[in-house]
N, C-alpha and C positions, 0 to 999 in steps of 0.2 A: 540564555546561551551564548556560547565563546562566542568572544569578537572573531578569536584568530582562525577558526573554521570560516567565518564572513569573510573575511579577508581574503581567503584562496578561491570563496568563490566571486567575488568582486574580479579576481584577478582572471579566472575563468571565463567567466561570462564578457569581460568585457576582451580578452582576447577573441573568442567568438565573433563578436559583433564586429570587431576592426579587421576581422579576416573576411568579411563576407564585404561582396559589391553591393551596389546601391537597392535592386531590387530584392535580392535576399533576403537584406538586411530590412526592407519593409515586410516582408515575409514574417521574418522573426519576430519585431522589434513592436509591443504597442506600450501605449498607457497605462500607468498602474490600475487608472480608475475603470479601464475597459471592464466591461459586464463579462467578457469573456475568460477571464482571471479566476471566476468561481466556477466556469464551466470546465470540472474535471470529468472522466470518463475511462472508463477498462473496457469498453466494448470496441470491437473491431470497427476501422471507418477512417474517413479522413477528419483532420481535425485542425484548428487554427495552429500557426507556427509554420517553421521549416521543415521540413522531412530529412531522414538521414539520407534517402537516393537521391537528392537533389544537392547533396554535399560529394566533394573529392575526398580522397582518403585522409588528407590533413586537419579539414574542419570537421572529419567525421571524430578524425581523435581528439579534437579541442569540446566537441558536444561530448565525448565522454569521460574528458575530464571535469567539465562540468559535474556531468551523473555524479563521480566517484566521489565529490567534494562532499556530499550527504551522505553516503552512506558506507557500513563497515565493509572490511574484505567480504564477509561471507555473502551478505545481501547484494554487494556489486556483480560476484560470480552469478547470484540468482536472477538479477536483473538483466546482464545481458546472455544469458541460458534462456530469459523468459524471449529476449528478441530474436534470438537466432532458433528459437523451437517453433518460431511460425513456420519456418521450412519444412519442420517436422508435423506440422498439424496440416499442412495442403498435401502432404503426401498420404497421411492418415484419410483426410476427404479425397482424395483424387481429385484434387483441381488444379485448375492452370487458369484461372481468372486474374489472379492477381491480387485476390482479395487479403491472401497469407503473405504479403511481401514484408520481407524484416526491413526493408529500407522505409516502408510507415511508419516510425516513429519521429514524431514532432518534438523540436526545441522552440521553446515561447519564451521571449522573457519580456517582463512587463515594469515597465519605467525605466530609470538610468541606473546601472549598477553603481554603487558605490558615491551616488550624488549626495548623500546626506539626508535623503529620503527615502520614503515607502519605495520597496521594488522588489520582484518574485520572480522567480523562473521556474519552467515546469519541460520534464522529458516525460513523454506519455505517448502510449499506443497502445495495442492490440493487449491487457493483462500486465500493463505497466503503469503506474502511476506515480510520478514524484514530483514534487511540489514543496518549495521554500521561501518563503517570505523573510525578508531584512527589512532592517531600517539601517540606512547607510551600509555598515560593514556588521552588523549586528542582527543573527537570524534570530526570527520571533514565532516563528511557527515553520515546523517540519513534518505536517500532516494537514490530508491523507496521504498515506503510503501503502499503496497496492501492488501486489505481487499476486499473479493467477498460474495457472498450468493448465492447458489442455493439448495433449494427454496428460496426465497426471502421471503416469506410469508407461515406460515402453520396456515390456519382458526381454530377457534373452532366452533360446531355446535352452541354452545351460545352464541357465537359472541365475537370479538377481535379475535387478531391471534400474533403470536410469528413472529417477523421482527428483525434478528441481524443488519441490518444496516436499519432501519425503518426511523430513524431521520434524514440519508442523504435525505432521497427521501421526506418528508413529509416538511423538511425547505425548500427546493430547490422550491417543487412547490409553496410553501407560498410565495416565493421570488417571481416568475413568476406571482402569481396571483394579486402581490400587486402594477406591473408596469403598467400605462396608457397606452392607444392605442399606441402613436409613440414609447411610449419605448420599450413596448412589441414587437412591430413589428421590431425593431433593435436588441432585444435580441435574437427570433426566428429565426435562421438561415437556418431550413432545416423544411420541413415537416415531413420528416422520420427518424428517430434515424439511426445512423450508426451500422453496424454489432455488435461493440465491441469499446473499449477505442481505441483512435487514435493513442497514444503513443507506443500501444502493450509493447514488452518485450525489446525495444532498449534500448542501453545503454544510448544515447543520446535521451533527452525528445523528441526533431525534432521540428522543424518550423510548428507549427500549425496553421491554419488559424487564422489572425487577427479579428476575428468576436465577435458581440455580445455588448453589452451596456454596457458602461464604469462607474466607479463606481463617477466620477464625473460630468455625468447626471443624477445620480438618485436623487429625493427626501429625504427629513429625512427617511422617512418608511422604504421605501424600502433599501436604503442605509443602516441602521441598519440591516436588514434583510441579506444582501451583508457580513456584517463584521462579523457575528454571524455564517453564511455558512462558512466563512474561517478558522474561529477560531474553528469550528468543526473537520476540518481538520489536521488544524496545531495542533491542540490539542491532537491529538492521540498520538505525541511524549511526550515521560515523561518531567515534567518542565524544567528539566536541560538541553534539548536538543533542546527544541523549540523555544529556542533563535536566531537559524538560520534562524527563519521566524518570527523574533521580529517586529512587526510593519506593515506585508503585508496588514492585514486587511483595513488599512489607505490609500493604493496606490490609489490615483484618477485616475490612469491609467488603474487599473484591471478589467478584462472585466468577464461578465456574458453572457454566449451563451447557448442556449437552442435549440434542436433538437425532431421531434416528437412532439406525442399527449401530453394534461396537464392533462388529466384525469387518475387516478389510473386503471392500470390493462392494458392500453395500450403502449406498446413501446416508451421510450423516453432517453433521453441522456441530459447531460451539463458539462460544462468546466466552470473552473474559471481559469484564464490564466494573469499572470501577471509578471516582468521582474524576481522577485525571488521566485515565487511559480505557480505549475501547479499542478490541480486538475483536474481529470477526473469522470464522473461516468456515466456508461451505463446500461440499465433493457430494454433488448429487447426478451435473448433465453428466450425459455421456455413459450411462453404466458405472456411474461413481468413480467416474476417471478425468472429472474435470475440476481443477481447486481453483477456489477464488480465496483471497487473504486480503485484510485490510487493516490497518493501524491508524487510530485516531482519538485526538484530544477532545474530551467532549466540552472544554474549556474554551474551545475555537478552534477550530482546524482554519486556514488561509489566512491566519490573523483577524477571522471574522468573530465579532460577537456573537456566541448563542443566542441570546435574548432578540437581539438586532436582528439577526437570521431569522428568528421565529416569527417576529412581527412583519417581515418582509412576506414573509411565505402566507401568512394569515390574512395580508391583507393585498394578495396579487403580485406580491413582489416579485424578483428572481431570485429567491431563495434554494429553487430547485434547477436538474437538468438533467 
């Protein structure tokens, strides 16, 4: 990954830390080898780090500058929408207990930014987790990258809807519809969608079933749609970071798998799986109006070697959270 974007991250993380008082800095700063660095989550609730609700306006601006250093403009728009969307969810659920608080997004920094050694940062809360690991000013991992939306759509009486992750749903459905009978039969791997993304919140992306239709089996039209769908997800990263996924959309072994119904409003799931990228999308809960999506690197999220993580899990280590 390019060091230029890492320099921007170093500056953004350092500016945030320098602006915190002693107590706030203690809440935001951890050692790189702290095991909590590997405990990422997209569930609601408290987590380590300094929450936005304890920052004044200037500090929140610095926190969001750190977030934007990792994301493309469309993904940044989605990320800040996901955070603000908690207010919508609170209204849908008719809650008043503070559980859906847009201020409950936390910033954590592990290690000293730009010190020439490994360090990392995370911006995380309900339905949003962005993690980047660096060595000095060079990013070495920028996954897992999770975005979710509940509700997935809010409809207007006059027609139309607000949909934070609408393109992710529509483009995949277009790809499924473009497949002919034989290829569609290979792509649809189950009649029902799973309860959630299969990789969940593991450190290691896991050995998911090798199912679906391969890119090499597709004709020109569907293969072009598959490329667009892959780029939609890898393009969540800022251009300077996305080179970790450079060319993955051309992988002939990349597989597209679908589970569940093919009509809007029916529970459904899909997966894009290759040697260098894993994408999962699930929309099942709350009447198929609740989306989870994640982009992962099977070669090592969080700069953790997959084999080492697998062995740690097998021997009772802290490989899952």
